[in-house]
C-alpha atoms as a printed R data frame, in Angstrom:
    type eleno elety resid chain resno       x       y       z
1   ATOM     1    CA   MET     A     1 -31.451  92.578   0.414
2   ATOM     2    CA   GLU     A     2 -31.968  95.702  -2.196
3   ATOM     3    CA   GLY     A     3 -34.901  94.847  -4.535
4   ATOM     4    CA   ASP     A     4 -36.170  91.843  -2.791
5   ATOM     5    CA   PRO     A     5 -39.904  92.254  -1.480
6   ATOM     6    CA   ASP     A     6 -39.701  89.972   1.065
7   ATOM     7    CA   SER     A     7 -36.141  91.744   3.017
8   ATOM     8    CA   LEU     A     8 -39.248  94.783   3.624
9   ATOM     9    CA   GLY     A     9 -40.900  92.763   6.523
10  ATOM    10    CA   GLN     A    10 -40.208  90.201   9.404
11  ATOM    11    CA   GLU     A    11 -41.759  86.703  10.065
12  ATOM    12    CA   VAL     A    12 -43.851  86.595  13.205
13  ATOM    13    CA   SER     A    13 -46.614  84.571  14.556
14  ATOM    14    CA   LYS     A    14 -49.813  86.315  14.309
15  ATOM    15    CA   PRO     A    15 -53.687  85.660  14.350
16  ATOM    16    CA   CYS     A    16 -54.963  83.699  11.133
17  ATOM    17    CA   PRO     A    17 -57.453  86.104  10.053
18  ATOM    18    CA   SER     A    18 -56.101  89.321   7.894
19  ATOM    19    CA   PRO     A    19 -58.924  89.234   5.014
20  ATOM    20    CA   SER     A    20 -59.953  92.062   2.622
21  ATOM    21    CA   LEU     A    21 -62.644  94.962   4.799
22  ATOM    22    CA   SER     A    22 -65.100  93.972   2.416
23  ATOM    23    CA   SER     A    23 -64.979  90.314   3.057
24  ATOM    24    CA   SER     A    24 -68.179  88.854   5.275
25  ATOM    25    CA   SER     A    25 -64.866  87.055   6.764
26  ATOM    26    CA   PHE     A    26 -63.412  90.085   8.213
27  ATOM    27    CA   ARG     A    27 -66.631  91.279   9.157
28  ATOM    28    CA   GLY     A    28 -67.156  88.115  11.188
29  ATOM    29    CA   ASP     A    29 -63.388  89.096  12.946
30  ATOM    30    CA   LEU     A    30 -64.397  92.208  13.851
31  ATOM    31    CA   GLU     A    31 -67.522  91.906  15.371
32  ATOM    32    CA   SER     A    32 -66.472  88.796  17.359
33  ATOM    33    CA   SER     A    33 -63.728  90.978  18.779
34  ATOM    34    CA   VAL     A    34 -65.636  93.748  19.359
35  ATOM    35    CA   GLU     A    35 -68.490  91.700  20.852
36  ATOM    36    CA   SER     A    36 -67.181  88.708  22.334
37  ATOM    37    CA   ARG     A    37 -63.505  89.215  22.749
38  ATOM    38    CA   SER     A    38 -62.727  85.571  21.462
39  ATOM    39    CA   ASN     A    39 -59.215  84.803  20.713
40  ATOM    40    CA   PRO     A    40 -58.446  84.007  17.164
41  ATOM    41    CA   PRO     A    41 -56.257  81.032  16.656
42  ATOM    42    CA   TYR     A    42 -52.430  81.363  16.426
43  ATOM    43    CA   GLY     A    43 -49.601  79.608  14.836
44  ATOM    44    CA   THR     A    44 -49.851  81.581  11.650
45  ATOM    45    CA   THR     A    45 -46.296  83.011  10.457
46  ATOM    46    CA   ILE     A    46 -47.188  86.270   7.846
47  ATOM    47    CA   LYS     A    47 -45.149  88.521   6.865
48  ATOM    48    CA   VAL     A    48 -45.850  92.032   8.491
49  ATOM    49    CA   ILE     A    49 -44.690  95.001   6.106
50  ATOM    50    CA   PRO     A    50 -44.256  98.523   8.255
51  ATOM    51    CA   TYR     A    51 -46.267 101.248   7.068
52  ATOM    52    CA   ARG     A    52 -43.833 104.314   6.471
53  ATOM    53    CA   PRO     A    53 -46.000 107.696   6.568
54  ATOM    54    CA   GLY     A    54 -45.468 109.962   3.793
55  ATOM    55    CA   GLU     A    55 -43.633 106.885   1.561
56  ATOM    56    CA   GLU     A    56 -44.023 107.567  -2.254
57  ATOM    57    CA   VAL     A    57 -44.792 104.234  -4.141
58  ATOM    58    CA   GLU     A    58 -45.582 104.094  -7.676
59  ATOM    59    CA   GLU     A    59 -49.106 104.647  -9.046
60  ATOM    60    CA   GLU     A    60 -49.320 101.728 -10.799
61  ATOM    61    CA   GLN     A    61 -48.541  99.362  -7.512
62  ATOM    62    CA   GLU     A    62 -50.167 101.307  -4.885
63  ATOM    63    CA   GLY     A    63 -53.414  99.432  -5.607
64  ATOM    64    CA   GLU     A    64 -51.976  96.201  -5.159
65  ATOM    65    CA   ASP     A    65 -49.407  97.309  -2.117
66  ATOM    66    CA   LEU     A    66 -52.788  99.053   0.004
67  ATOM    67    CA   MET     A    67 -54.127  95.687  -0.429
68  ATOM    68    CA   LEU     A    68 -50.870  93.485   0.898
69  ATOM    69    CA   LEU     A    69 -50.602  96.408   3.925
70  ATOM    70    CA   GLU     A    70 -54.575  96.314   4.713
71  ATOM    71    CA   LYS     A    71 -54.215  92.263   5.443
72  ATOM    72    CA   GLU     A    72 -51.506  92.748   7.628
73  ATOM    73    CA   VAL     A    73 -52.891  95.897   9.401
74  ATOM    74    CA   LEU     A    74 -56.188  94.167   9.784
75  ATOM    75    CA   THR     A    75 -54.295  91.483  12.233
76  ATOM    76    CA   ASP     A    76 -52.760  94.193  14.390
77  ATOM    77    CA   ILE     A    77 -56.280  96.288  14.436
78  ATOM    78    CA   ILE     A    78 -57.935  93.039  15.761
79  ATOM    79    CA   LEU     A    79 -55.497  92.099  18.033
80  ATOM    80    CA   HIS     A    80 -55.350  95.131  19.856
81  ATOM    81    CA   LEU     A    81 -59.329  95.228  19.963
82  ATOM    82    CA   GLN     A    82 -58.704  92.023  22.121
83  ATOM    83    CA   GLY     A    83 -56.510  93.821  24.493
84  ATOM    84    CA   GLN     A    84 -53.373  92.447  23.699
85  ATOM    85    CA   GLY     A    85 -50.136  93.750  22.944
86  ATOM    86    CA   ASP     A    86 -47.687  96.166  24.237
87  ATOM    87    CA   LYS     A    87 -47.535  99.957  23.816
88  ATOM    88    CA   GLU     A    88 -45.552  99.241  20.638
89  ATOM    89    CA   HIS     A    89 -48.140  97.459  19.768
90  ATOM    90    CA   GLY     A    90 -50.402 100.165  19.910
91  ATOM    91    CA   GLU     A    91 -48.461 102.259  17.804
92  ATOM    92    CA   HIS     A    92 -48.853  99.499  15.255
93  ATOM    93    CA   PHE     A    93 -52.188  99.595  15.684
94  ATOM    94    CA   LEU     A    94 -52.416 103.666  14.902
95  ATOM    95    CA   LEU     A    95 -50.616 103.133  11.983
96  ATOM    96    CA   GLY     A    96 -52.440 100.666  10.783
97  ATOM    97    CA   ILE     A    97 -56.156 103.106  10.414
98  ATOM    98    CA   PRO     A    98 -54.707 105.631   7.997
99  ATOM    99    CA   THR     A    99 -53.755 102.457   6.081
100 ATOM   100    CA   LEU     A   100 -57.373 100.657   6.538
101 ATOM   101    CA   CYS     A   101 -59.158 104.050   5.699
102 ATOM   102    CA   ARG     A   102 -57.077 104.243   2.389
103 ATOM   103    CA   ALA     A   103 -57.958 101.243   1.325
104 ATOM   104    CA   THR     A   104 -61.504 101.605   1.843
105 ATOM   105    CA   LYS     A   105 -61.512 104.875  -0.112
106 ATOM   106    CA   GLN     A   106 -59.522 102.679  -2.601
107 ATOM   107    CA   ARG     A   107 -62.354 100.560  -3.463
108 ATOM   108    CA   GLY     A   108 -65.087 103.384  -3.910
109 ATOM   109    CA   GLU     A   109 -66.294 102.919  -0.227
110 ATOM   110    CA   ASP     A   110 -66.888 105.454   1.997
111 ATOM   111    CA   THR     A   111 -68.145 103.560   4.856
112 ATOM   112    CA   LEU     A   112 -66.381 101.239   7.338
113 ATOM   113    CA   GLU     A   113 -68.408  98.260   8.571
114 ATOM   114    CA   PRO     A   114 -69.731  97.171  10.405
115 ATOM   115    CA   GLU     A   115 -71.200 100.474  11.785
116 ATOM   116    CA   THR     A   116 -69.885 100.007  14.904
117 ATOM   117    CA   CYS     A   117 -66.158  99.338  13.705
118 ATOM   118    CA   LYS     A   118 -65.260 103.361  13.893
119 ATOM   119    CA   VAL     A   119 -67.088 104.317  17.376
120 ATOM   120    CA   VAL     A   120 -64.819 100.983  19.030
121 ATOM   121    CA   LEU     A   121 -61.592 102.338  16.717
122 ATOM   122    CA   LEU     A   122 -62.185 105.569  18.314
123 ATOM   123    CA   GLN     A   123 -62.677 104.265  21.961
124 ATOM   124    CA   LYS     A   124 -59.310 102.219  21.787
125 ATOM   125    CA   ILE     A   125 -57.968 105.526  20.238
126 ATOM   126    CA   MET     A   126 -58.845 107.759  23.032
127 ATOM   127    CA   GLY     A   127 -57.436 105.207  25.530
128 ATOM   128    CA   LEU     A   128 -54.294 105.124  24.060
129 ATOM   129    CA   MET     A   129 -53.994 109.217  24.104
130 ATOM   130    CA   GLU     A   130 -54.863 109.401  27.231
131 ATOM   131    CA   THR     A   131 -51.688 107.258  28.324
132 ATOM   132    CA   VAL     A   132 -49.684 110.425  26.966
133 ATOM   133    CA   THR     A   133 -48.281 112.704  29.712
134 ATOM   134    CA   GLN     A   134 -46.739 116.546  28.923
135 ATOM   135    CA   ASP     A   135 -43.074 115.186  30.579
136 ATOM   136    CA   GLU     A   136 -42.687 111.788  29.491
137 ATOM   137    CA   GLU     A   137 -39.840 110.574  27.168
138 ATOM   138    CA   PRO     A   138 -40.373 110.775  23.258
139 ATOM   139    CA   ASN     A   139 -43.350 108.986  21.786
140 ATOM   140    CA   ARG     A   140 -45.327 108.721  18.640
141 ATOM   141    CA   ILE     A   141 -48.735 108.309  20.430
142 ATOM   142    CA   LEU     A   142 -50.215 111.377  20.363
143 ATOM   143    CA   CYS     A   143 -49.301 112.065  16.259
144 ATOM   144    CA   TYR     A   144 -50.231 108.488  15.235
145 ATOM   145    CA   SER     A   145 -53.436 108.941  17.333
146 ATOM   146    CA   ILE     A   146 -54.478 112.423  15.349
147 ATOM   147    CA   ALA     A   147 -53.355 111.031  11.914
148 ATOM   148    CA   ALA     A   148 -55.872 108.171  12.892
149 ATOM   149    CA   ILE     A   149 -58.689 109.950  14.122
150 ATOM   150    CA   CYS     A   150 -58.125 112.786  10.770
151 ATOM   151    CA   ASN     A   151 -58.507 109.730   8.177
152 ATOM   152    CA   LEU     A   152 -61.655 108.087  10.211
153 ATOM   153    CA   SER     A   153 -63.886 111.324  10.010
154 ATOM   154    CA   GLU     A   154 -63.621 111.290   6.231
155 ATOM   155    CA   LEU     A   155 -65.715 108.117   6.436
156 ATOM   156    CA   LYS     A   156 -69.064 107.170   7.317
157 ATOM   157    CA   PRO     A   157 -70.840 106.652   9.845
158 ATOM   158    CA   ALA     A   158 -70.530 109.910  11.001
159 ATOM   159    CA   LEU     A   159 -70.382 109.956  15.010
160 ATOM   160    CA   GLU     A   160 -73.092 111.492  17.865
161 ATOM   161    CA   PRO     A   161 -72.410 114.717  19.099
162 ATOM   162    CA   ALA     A   162 -71.877 112.902  22.485
163 ATOM   163    CA   MET     A   163 -68.951 110.752  21.083
164 ATOM   164    CA   GLU     A   164 -67.322 113.737  19.098
165 ATOM   165    CA   SER     A   165 -67.440 116.082  22.106
166 ATOM   166    CA   CYS     A   166 -65.639 113.181  24.361
167 ATOM   167    CA   LEU     A   167 -63.216 112.964  21.557
168 ATOM   168    CA   LEU     A   168 -62.572 116.906  21.357
169 ATOM   169    CA   GLN     A   169 -62.478 116.980  25.311
170 ATOM   170    CA   THR     A   170 -59.336 114.192  25.481
171 ATOM   171    CA   THR     A   171 -57.511 115.936  22.898
172 ATOM   172    CA   LEU     A   172 -58.020 119.517  24.328
173 ATOM   173    CA   LYS     A   173 -56.876 118.446  27.653
174 ATOM   174    CA   ILE     A   174 -53.706 116.718  26.038
175 ATOM   175    CA   CYS     A   175 -52.525 119.433  23.893
176 ATOM   176    CA   LEU     A   176 -53.851 122.829  26.019
177 ATOM   177    CA   THR     A   177 -52.723 121.877  29.301
178 ATOM   178    CA   SER     A   178 -49.202 123.224  30.485
179 ATOM   179    CA   PRO     A   179 -46.553 120.670  30.822
180 ATOM   180    CA   ARG     A   180 -44.428 121.554  34.376
181 ATOM   181    CA   HIS     A   181 -41.407 121.861  32.712
182 ATOM   182    CA   ASN     A   182 -40.455 123.985  30.468
183 ATOM   183    CA   SER     A   183 -37.390 122.588  28.628
184 ATOM   184    CA   LEU     A   184 -36.586 123.007  24.867
185 ATOM   185    CA   TYR     A   185 -37.810 119.072  24.170
186 ATOM   186    CA   VAL     A   186 -41.128 120.077  25.916
187 ATOM   187    CA   ARG     A   187 -41.475 123.471  24.429
188 ATOM   188    CA   THR     A   188 -41.284 121.421  20.883
189 ATOM   189    CA   LYS     A   189 -43.397 118.986  21.918
190 ATOM   190    CA   GLN     A   190 -45.758 121.542  22.994
191 ATOM   191    CA   GLN     A   191 -45.426 123.164  19.458
192 ATOM   192    CA   LYS     A   192 -46.348 119.579  18.145
193 ATOM   193    CA   HIS     A   193 -49.295 119.069  19.997
194 ATOM   194    CA   MET     A   194 -50.701 122.074  18.470
195 ATOM   195    CA   GLU     A   195 -50.535 121.679  15.430
196 ATOM   196    CA   ASP     A   196 -52.142 118.126  15.720
197 ATOM   197    CA   LEU     A   197 -54.862 120.189  18.153
198 ATOM   198    CA   GLU     A   198 -55.551 122.686  14.576
199 ATOM   199    CA   ALA     A   199 -55.287 119.559  12.195
200 ATOM   200    CA   ILE     A   200 -58.406 117.444  14.119
201 ATOM   201    CA   LEU     A   201 -60.171 121.050  14.471
202 ATOM   202    CA   ARG     A   202 -59.993 121.093  10.459
203 ATOM   203    CA   SER     A   203 -61.118 117.724   9.753
204 ATOM   204    CA   LEU     A   204 -63.888 118.000  12.204
205 ATOM   205    CA   LEU     A   205 -65.096 121.063  10.810
206 ATOM   206    CA   ALA     A   206 -64.329 119.894   7.009
207 ATOM   207    CA   THR     A   207 -66.736 116.582   7.440
208 ATOM   208    CA   ALA     A   208 -69.807 119.155   7.416
209 ATOM   209    CA   PRO     A   209 -69.200 122.529   7.440
210 ATOM   210    CA   SER     A   210 -71.764 124.897   8.862
211 ATOM   211    CA   LEU     A   211 -71.792 127.408  11.214
212 ATOM   212    CA   ASP     A   212 -73.681 125.061  14.028
213 ATOM   213    CA   ARG     A   213 -70.642 122.836  13.694
214 ATOM   214    CA   LEU     A   214 -68.238 125.553  13.982
215 ATOM   215    CA   GLN     A   215 -70.091 126.749  17.152
216 ATOM   216    CA   PHE     A   216 -69.735 123.629  18.150
217 ATOM   217    CA   LEU     A   217 -66.049 123.157  17.713
218 ATOM   218    CA   TRP     A   218 -65.450 126.679  19.459
219 ATOM   219    CA   GLU     A   219 -67.894 125.679  22.595
220 ATOM   220    CA   HIS     A   220 -65.254 123.571  23.234
221 ATOM   221    CA   LEU     A   221 -62.600 125.925  23.243
222 ATOM   222    CA   THR     A   222 -63.980 128.596  25.864
223 ATOM   223    CA   SER     A   223 -63.582 127.031  28.656
224 ATOM   224    CA   TRP     A   224 -59.966 126.610  28.131
225 ATOM   225    CA   LEU     A   225 -60.271 130.727  27.016
226 ATOM   226    CA   GLN     A   226 -61.157 131.307  31.113
227 ATOM   227    CA   SER     A   227 -58.310 128.874  32.313
228 ATOM   228    CA   PRO     A   228 -56.218 130.410  35.493
229 ATOM   229    CA   ASP     A   229 -53.096 129.543  33.619
230 ATOM   230    CA   ALA     A   230 -51.957 132.014  31.099
231 ATOM   231    CA   LEU     A   231 -50.119 130.151  28.839
232 ATOM   232    CA   ASP     A   232 -53.631 127.791  28.277
233 ATOM   233    CA   ARG     A   233 -55.334 130.979  27.543
234 ATOM   234    CA   VAL     A   234 -52.765 131.871  24.700
235 ATOM   235    CA   LYS     A   235 -52.942 128.476  23.741
236 ATOM   236    CA   ALA     A   236 -56.640 128.039  23.437
237 ATOM   237    CA   MET     A   237 -56.899 131.748  21.387
238 ATOM   238    CA   ARG     A   238 -54.828 130.393  19.443
239 ATOM   239    CA   SER     A   239 -56.453 127.022  18.117
240 ATOM   240    CA   SER     A   240 -59.775 129.559  18.220
241 ATOM   241    CA   ARG     A   241 -57.853 131.658  15.788
242 ATOM   242    CA   ALA     A   242 -56.933 128.535  13.393
243 ATOM   243    CA   LEU     A   243 -60.504 127.546  13.370
244 ATOM   244    CA   PHE     A   244 -61.792 130.152  12.140
245 ATOM   245    CA   ARG     A   245 -59.217 131.041   9.655
246 ATOM   246    CA   PHE     A   246 -60.151 127.599   8.316
247 ATOM   247    CA   ALA     A   247 -63.798 128.273   8.303
248 ATOM   248    CA   VAL     A   248 -63.178 130.993   6.304
249 ATOM   249    CA   SER     A   249 -61.559 128.821   3.883
250 ATOM   250    CA   LEU     A   250 -64.217 126.554   3.672
251 ATOM   251    CA   LEU     A   251 -67.034 129.441   3.421
252 ATOM   252    CA   PRO     A   252 -67.904 128.335  -0.565
253 ATOM   253    CA   GLN     A   253 -68.989 124.931   1.547
254 ATOM   254    CA   PHE     A   254 -70.808 125.939   4.143
255 ATOM   255    CA   GLU     A   255 -74.368 124.575   4.683
256 ATOM   256    CA   ASP     A   256 -77.304 126.934   5.237
257 ATOM   257    CA   SER     A   257 -78.719 127.375   8.626
258 ATOM   258    CA   PRO     A   258 -81.981 128.972   8.846
259 ATOM   259    CA   SER     A   259 -80.623 131.351  11.724
260 ATOM   260    CA   MET     A   260 -77.440 132.373  13.233
261 ATOM   261    CA   PRO     A   261 -76.490 129.847  16.219
262 ATOM   262    CA   GLN     A   262 -75.812 131.929  19.311
263 ATOM   263    CA   MET     A   263 -72.822 133.646  17.128
264 ATOM   264    CA   GLY     A   264 -73.532 136.711  18.801
265 ATOM   265    CA   ASP     A   265 -72.141 134.838  22.339
266 ATOM   266    CA   THR     A   266 -69.039 133.752  20.425
267 ATOM   267    CA   ALA     A   267 -68.767 137.077  19.528
268 ATOM   268    CA   ALA     A   268 -69.148 138.981  22.869
269 ATOM   269    CA   GLN     A   269 -66.515 136.456  24.478
270 ATOM   270    CA   LEU     A   270 -63.702 137.228  21.489
271 ATOM   271    CA   CYS     A   271 -64.503 140.856  22.681
272 ATOM   272    CA   LEU     A   272 -63.789 140.257  26.258
273 ATOM   273    CA   SER     A   273 -60.168 139.318  25.505
274 ATOM   274    CA   LEU     A   274 -59.602 142.599  23.169
275 ATOM   275    CA   SER     A   275 -58.434 144.497  26.185
276 ATOM   276    CA   HIS     A   276 -56.282 141.427  27.584
277 ATOM   277    CA   PRO     A   277 -53.386 142.161  28.925
278 ATOM   278    CA   THR     A   278 -51.241 139.710  27.327
279 ATOM   279    CA   ALA     A   279 -50.171 141.021  23.866
280 ATOM   280    CA   ASP     A   280 -50.510 137.216  22.081
281 ATOM   281    CA   ILE     A   281 -54.167 137.086  23.220
282 ATOM   282    CA   SER     A   282 -55.199 140.315  22.432
283 ATOM   283    CA   CYS     A   283 -54.157 140.226  18.851
284 ATOM   284    CA   GLN     A   284 -55.173 137.266  18.474
285 ATOM   285    CA   ALA     A   285 -58.681 137.738  19.884
286 ATOM   286    CA   ARG     A   286 -58.791 141.231  17.010
287 ATOM   287    CA   GLU     A   287 -58.561 139.078  14.055
288 ATOM   288    CA   SER     A   288 -60.884 136.157  15.494
289 ATOM   289    CA   ILE     A   289 -63.292 138.450  15.731
290 ATOM   290    CA   TYR     A   290 -62.238 139.635  11.926
291 ATOM   291    CA   LEU     A   291 -63.209 136.134  10.772
292 ATOM   292    CA   LEU     A   292 -66.099 135.630  12.427
293 ATOM   293    CA   ALA     A   293 -67.324 138.754  11.328
294 ATOM   294    CA   GLN     A   294 -66.688 137.264   7.710
295 ATOM   295    CA   ILE     A   295 -68.164 134.083   8.171
296 ATOM   296    CA   LEU     A   296 -71.330 135.741   9.231
297 ATOM   297    CA   LEU     A   297 -71.721 138.445   6.483
298 ATOM   298    CA   HIS     A   298 -71.239 135.576   4.152
299 ATOM   299    CA   HIS     A   299 -74.131 133.859   5.604
300 ATOM   300    CA   LYS     A   300 -76.311 136.781   5.221
301 ATOM   301    CA   GLY     A   301 -74.993 137.362   1.847
302 ATOM   302    CA   LYS     A   302 -73.883 140.589   2.090
303 ATOM   303    CA   LYS     A   303 -70.512 142.484   1.461
304 ATOM   304    CA   ALA     A   304 -68.430 144.615   4.489
305 ATOM   305    CA   ARG     A   305 -69.866 148.227   4.404
306 ATOM   306    CA   PRO     A   306 -67.084 150.494   3.604
307 ATOM   307    CA   GLY     A   307 -67.888 152.820   6.463
308 ATOM   308    CA   CYS     A   308 -67.434 150.355   9.039
309 ATOM   309    CA   LYS     A   309 -64.406 151.110  11.640
310 ATOM   310    CA   THR     A   310 -64.289 147.770  13.396
311 ATOM   311    CA   PRO     A   311 -65.361 143.856  12.416
312 ATOM   312    CA   MET     A   312 -67.795 144.275  15.700
313 ATOM   313    CA   GLU     A   313 -69.457 147.494  13.757
314 ATOM   314    CA   THR     A   314 -69.884 145.320  10.291
315 ATOM   315    CA   ILE     A   315 -71.562 142.404  12.323
316 ATOM   316    CA   LEU     A   316 -74.133 144.754  14.197
317 ATOM   317    CA   LEU     A   317 -74.687 146.683  11.043
318 ATOM   318    CA   SER     A   318 -75.382 143.584   9.451
319 ATOM   319    CA   THR     A   319 -78.281 142.236  11.958
320 ATOM   320    CA   HIS     A   320 -80.451 145.771  10.395
């Protein structure tokens, strides 16, 4: 078996269409799946090679392997878009998207075609994410979904704000809602969910770093900072701090904004958490204010004044 490429996969019955993303025949198949939902012919036996995240391949073989993988994952993607397949097939669909994006970028392209493809894929991803519950048995749906979203965010066309907002709300609800039970498994799963949430926030900010975009992302966290559940508030503040930290690392890439977009409201809301009785919240709020001061001072092109005793004093003095 070792060294035999045929041993990597197994023969299964799948639909016929699986050409390259750049070919006109694939566009026709995908448009048909999205618009008419017509079923492709069955009966063709193909070789499915599983995608293994993190698996290293030799550089000279990567291009050829990606082309082969792309043809196979397109079959899974088209099948899922037509509403066919079970939960396991949904996982194959999610795993196929990073491969599809990698293959697209390797061809020197930065756009998924047809233009509606990206939105339709994200809608399907959100549908799968909504099947994830806090207390269910271990599953990989959320992890695979976040990886797929992060890869799609690197390709054009840019999403409409309403679509991004829906995507964020779905992700926040899954990642920040506290579970009913507090077992070791649930706590470990929650930690992974938080890492997934921070990954998607970083990915969405990196697509177009700016004060406006930072404010847009942070606004989706504000309602969770006022949650009646203390654990939800702690997690929301942690995500806020992670977002501001990443924003500081991206400051050289930030686009110019004609004016500061309501960042005073952001600072005020963070200040309200400084005296919070929960130590985690107050400490993270203090760090978030300091990071926000760095961001605003960079935007104004000024350095921190040595006489300032607090980050908030720095923000206020920089406005004069």
